[in-house]
N, CA and C atoms as an extended XYZ file, in Angstrom:
237
Properties=species:S:1:pos:R:3:atomname:S:1:resname:S:1:resid:I:1 pbc="F F F"
N        -7.526        9.243       -4.637 N   MET     1
C        -7.781        8.031       -3.696 CA  MET     1
C        -8.920        9.918       -3.308 C   MET     1
N       -10.123        9.963       -3.316 N   ILE     2
C       -11.093       10.585       -2.050 CA  ILE     2
C       -10.932       10.175       -0.740 C   ILE     2
N       -11.132       10.931       -0.005 N   GLU     3
C       -11.311       10.753        1.485 CA  GLU     3
C       -13.101       11.736        1.696 C   GLU     3
N       -13.537       10.913        2.450 N   VAL     4
C       -15.179       10.826        2.807 CA  VAL     4
C       -14.958       10.104        4.146 C   VAL     4
N       -15.638       12.029        4.865 N   LYS     5
C       -15.549       12.124        6.799 CA  LYS     5
C       -17.231       12.087        6.961 C   LYS     5
N       -17.405       11.756        7.905 N   TYR     6
C       -18.650       10.859        8.735 CA  TYR     6
C       -18.582       11.549       10.151 C   TYR     6
N       -19.783       12.448       10.163 N   PHE     7
C       -20.170       13.096       11.036 CA  PHE     7
C       -21.439       12.739       11.808 C   PHE     7
N       -21.654       13.307       13.041 N   GLY     8
C       -22.838       13.091       13.593 CA  GLY     8
C       -24.043       11.693       13.524 C   GLY     8
N       -24.399       11.388       13.152 N   ALA     9
C       -25.189        9.951       13.023 CA  ALA     9
C       -25.125        9.349       11.718 C   ALA     9
N       -24.435       10.062       10.738 N   VAL    10
C       -24.210        8.914        9.835 CA  VAL    10
C       -22.145        9.070       10.079 C   VAL    10
N       -21.730        9.201       11.153 N   ALA    11
C       -20.943        8.092       11.649 CA  ALA    11
C       -21.090        7.267       12.496 C   ALA    11
N       -21.831        7.173       13.863 N   GLU    12
C       -22.488        6.551       14.155 CA  GLU    12
C       -23.397        5.035       13.441 C   GLU    12
N       -23.281        5.500       12.265 N   LYS    13
C       -24.184        4.458       10.883 CA  LYS    13
C       -23.511        3.940       10.643 C   LYS    13
N       -22.040        3.900       10.507 N   THR    14
C       -20.910        3.913        9.139 CA  THR    14
C       -19.845        3.769       10.266 C   THR    14
N       -20.004        3.563       11.504 N   LYS    15
C       -18.598        2.868       12.781 CA  LYS    15
C       -17.651        3.413       12.805 C   LYS    15
N       -17.562        4.758       11.585 N   CYS    16
C       -16.168        5.587       11.503 CA  CYS    16
C       -16.345        6.707       11.120 C   CYS    16
N       -15.315        6.933       11.390 N   GLU    17
C       -15.119        8.864       11.434 CA  GLU    17
C       -14.736        9.161        9.600 C   GLU    17
N       -13.979        8.142        9.273 N   PHE    18
C       -13.269        8.546        7.408 CA  PHE    18
C       -14.044        7.669        6.891 C   PHE    18
N       -13.163        7.137        5.558 N   GLU    19
C       -12.540        5.941        4.652 CA  GLU    19
C       -12.043        6.823        3.162 C   GLU    19
N       -11.195        6.476        3.078 N   LYS    20
C       -10.497        6.565        1.842 CA  LYS    20
C       -11.081        6.242        0.856 C   LYS    20
N       -11.411        6.398       -0.445 N   LEU    21
C       -11.760        5.523       -1.649 CA  LEU    21
C       -10.977        5.000       -2.643 C   LEU    21
N       -10.483        4.494       -3.518 N   SER    22
C       -10.408        4.622       -4.569 CA  SER    22
C       -11.442        4.492       -5.838 C   SER    22
N       -10.936        5.337       -7.314 N   PHE    23
C       -11.907        5.209       -8.189 CA  PHE    23
C       -10.862        4.163       -9.570 C   PHE    23
N       -11.849        4.125      -10.456 N   SER    24
C       -10.647        4.000      -11.723 CA  SER    24
C       -11.054        4.561      -12.633 C   SER    24
N       -12.439        4.792      -12.499 N   GLU    25
C       -12.924        5.967      -13.543 CA  GLU    25
C       -13.318        7.209      -12.907 C   GLU    25
N       -14.279        8.461      -13.862 N   GLU    26
C       -14.997        9.160      -13.558 CA  GLU    26
C       -15.852        8.393      -12.142 C   GLU    26
N       -16.156        9.090      -11.392 N   LEU    27
C       -17.025        8.988      -10.225 CA  LEU    27
C       -17.165       10.460      -10.111 C   LEU    27
N       -18.914       10.409      -10.020 N   SER    28
C       -19.644       11.207       -9.965 CA  SER    28
C       -20.372       11.895       -8.574 C   SER    28
N       -20.179       12.741       -7.949 N   LEU    29
C       -20.781       12.870       -6.635 CA  LEU    29
C       -22.022       12.107       -6.292 C   LEU    29
N       -23.057       11.681       -7.237 N   GLN    30
C       -24.642       11.082       -7.781 CA  GLN    30
C       -23.893        9.520       -7.437 C   GLN    30
N       -23.624        9.219       -8.033 N   LYS    31
C       -22.919        7.861       -7.661 CA  LYS    31
C       -21.873        7.628       -5.693 C   LYS    31
N       -21.133        8.127       -6.061 N   LEU    32
C       -20.752        8.259       -4.551 CA  LEU    32
C       -21.279        7.556       -3.133 C   LEU    32
N       -22.428        8.694       -3.624 N   LEU    33
C       -23.961        8.729       -2.230 CA  LEU    33
C       -24.570        7.364       -2.516 C   LEU    33
N       -24.957        7.051       -3.794 N   GLN    34
C       -25.585        6.134       -4.703 CA  GLN    34
C       -24.702        4.863       -3.924 C   GLN    34
N       -23.636        4.600       -4.210 N   ASP    35
C       -22.738        3.318       -3.320 CA  ASP    35
C       -22.633        3.225       -1.925 C   ASP    35
N       -22.693        4.915       -1.860 N   LEU    36
C       -22.177        4.872        0.184 CA  LEU    36
C       -23.470        3.923        0.761 C   LEU    36
N       -24.978        4.949        0.410 N   ASN    37
C       -26.305        4.328        0.449 CA  ASN    37
C       -26.814        2.815        0.141 C   ASN    37
N       -26.015        2.178       -0.638 N   GLU    38
C       -26.248        0.751       -0.675 CA  GLU    38
C       -25.310        0.208        0.056 C   GLU    38
N       -24.450        0.819        0.365 N   LYS    39
C       -23.035       -0.018        1.120 CA  LYS    39
C       -23.502       -0.049        2.722 C   LYS    39
N       -24.743        1.451        3.555 N   TYR    40
C       -24.274        1.332        4.747 CA  TYR    40
C       -25.960        1.857        4.187 C   TYR    40
N       -27.246        1.910        3.697 N   GLU    41
C       -28.688        1.867        4.334 CA  GLU    41
C       -28.987        3.469        5.482 C   GLU    41
N       -28.561        4.740        3.792 N   PHE    42
C       -28.477        5.796        4.675 CA  PHE    42
C       -29.444        6.325        4.723 C   PHE    42
N       -31.268        5.874        4.266 N   GLU    43
C       -33.029        6.096        3.885 CA  GLU    43
C       -33.098        6.849        5.183 C   GLU    43
N       -32.931        6.320        6.519 N   ALA    44
C       -33.668        6.941        7.140 CA  ALA    44
C       -32.473        8.559        7.707 C   ALA    44
N       -31.674        8.520        7.596 N   LEU    45
C       -30.399        9.223        7.324 CA  LEU    45
C       -31.047       10.575        7.437 C   LEU    45
N       -30.904       12.058        7.401 N   THR    46
C       -30.912       13.445        7.553 CA  THR    46
C       -29.946       13.536        7.102 C   THR    46
N       -29.463       14.314        6.009 N   PHE    47
C       -27.223       14.838        5.952 CA  PHE    47
C       -27.560       15.613        4.675 C   PHE    47
N       -26.491       17.035        4.748 N   SER    48
C       -26.159       17.259        4.257 CA  SER    48
C       -24.452       17.325        3.408 C   SER    48
N       -24.331       17.302        2.238 N   VAL    49
C       -22.888       16.974        1.458 CA  VAL    49
C       -21.693       18.509        1.681 C   VAL    49
N       -20.921       18.174        1.526 N   ALA    50
C       -19.622       19.018        1.468 CA  ALA    50
C       -19.108       18.541        0.854 C   ALA    50
N       -17.971       19.155       -0.268 N   VAL    51
C       -16.813       18.969       -1.322 CA  VAL    51
C       -15.954       20.343       -1.447 C   VAL    51
N       -15.075       19.337       -0.444 N   ASN    52
C       -13.758       20.663       -0.271 CA  ASN    52
C       -14.339       22.079        0.333 C   ASN    52
N       -14.968       21.687        1.587 N   GLN    53
C       -15.904       22.321        2.485 CA  GLN    53
C       -16.400       23.509        2.003 C   GLN    53
N       -17.832       22.793        1.073 N   LYS    54
C       -18.411       23.785        0.149 CA  LYS    54
C       -19.673       23.012       -0.009 C   LYS    54
N       -20.364       23.119        0.977 N   ILE    55
C       -21.900       21.957        0.795 CA  ILE    55
C       -21.930       22.426       -0.353 C   ILE    55
N       -22.915       21.596       -1.112 N   VAL    56
C       -23.495       21.230       -2.570 CA  VAL    56
C       -24.696       21.026       -2.446 C   VAL    56
N       -25.544       20.659       -2.804 N   PRO    57
C       -26.937       19.661       -3.045 CA  PRO    57
C       -26.592       18.811       -3.907 C   PRO    57
N       -27.423       17.870       -2.652 N   LYS    58
C       -26.624       16.018       -3.724 CA  LYS    58
C       -27.161       15.914       -4.857 C   LYS    58
N       -28.233       16.876       -5.104 N   SER    59
C       -28.045       16.397       -7.172 CA  SER    59
C       -26.973       16.751       -7.490 C   SER    59
N       -26.156       17.737       -7.411 N   THR    60
C       -25.457       18.529       -7.865 CA  THR    60
C       -24.606       17.306       -9.217 C   THR    60
N       -24.597       18.360      -10.219 N   ASP    61
C       -23.849       17.001      -11.317 CA  ASP    61
C       -22.394       16.969      -11.184 C   ASP    61
N       -21.004       16.787      -10.348 N   TYR    62
C       -20.155       17.005      -10.077 CA  TYR    62
C       -19.203       15.700       -9.932 C   TYR    62
N       -18.540       16.134      -10.714 N   THR    63
C       -17.428       14.928      -11.274 CA  THR    63
C       -16.204       15.313       -9.998 C   THR    63
N       -15.895       14.036       -9.336 N   LEU    64
C       -15.462       13.950       -7.910 CA  LEU    64
C       -13.172       13.652       -8.596 C   LEU    64
N       -12.900       14.733       -8.208 N   LYS    65
C       -11.259       14.285       -9.060 CA  LYS    65
C       -10.412       14.180       -7.592 C   LYS    65
N        -9.538       13.189       -7.903 N   ILE    66
C        -8.759       13.146       -6.663 CA  ILE    66
C        -8.288       13.824       -6.009 C   ILE    66
N        -8.451       13.741       -4.212 N   ASN    67
C        -8.005       14.564       -3.490 CA  ASN    67
C        -9.279       15.245       -3.085 C   ASN    67
N        -9.987       15.401       -3.631 N   ASP    68
C       -11.600       15.780       -2.932 CA  ASP    68
C       -11.871       15.268       -2.195 C   ASP    68
N       -12.304       16.559       -0.697 N   ILE    69
C       -13.467       15.576        0.599 CA  ILE    69
C       -14.014       15.718        0.268 C   ILE    69
N       -14.930       14.879        1.118 N   VAL    70
C       -16.406       14.981        0.713 CA  VAL    70
C       -16.664       14.446        2.337 C   VAL    70
N       -17.102       15.509        2.639 N   ALA    71
C       -17.949       15.351        4.447 CA  ALA    71
C       -19.258       14.924        4.250 C   ALA    71
N       -19.662       14.071        4.691 N   LEU    72
C       -21.773       13.439        5.194 CA  LEU    72
C       -21.797       14.805        6.657 C   LEU    72
N       -22.897       15.671        6.457 N   LEU    73
C       -21.961       16.115        7.771 CA  LEU    73
C       -23.722       15.795        8.075 C   LEU    73
N       -24.463       16.081        9.604 N   PRO    74
C       -25.872       16.804       10.719 CA  PRO    74
C       -26.185       17.622        9.716 C   PRO    74
N       -27.674       17.362       10.127 N   PRO    75
C       -28.005       18.837       10.864 CA  PRO    75
C       -28.036       19.977       10.815 C   PRO    75
N       -27.948       21.247       10.565 N   PHE    76
C       -27.600       22.420       11.522 CA  PHE    76
C       -28.774       22.472       11.909 C   PHE    76
N       -29.061       22.895       13.647 N   ALA    77
C       -29.780       23.737       13.802 CA  ALA    77
C       -29.108       25.834       14.754 C   ALA    77
N       -30.005       25.737       14.002 N   GLY    78
C       -30.352       27.943       14.633 CA  GLY    78
C       -29.722       27.881       16.120 C   GLY    78
N       -29.058       29.437       15.819 N   GLY    79
C       -28.884       29.203       18.280 CA  GLY    79
C       -27.993       30.826       17.721 C   GLY    79
């Protein structure tokens, strides 16, 4: 089971801060993001993705593992 954490506008869109998802076959990060986009319609949102606290490109070819934590983060501002 993986945990998906939502922050900022993404959390507002999903109406939750996190959810745990189970999967029966190998799940890529791209497939997870596609499934979440279909479920929550993220098209207008800008966000970064972190896997296990490391920022990764949304297009990265990463196969998720049990106990991975995926975070959808709002854009960062400098300061």
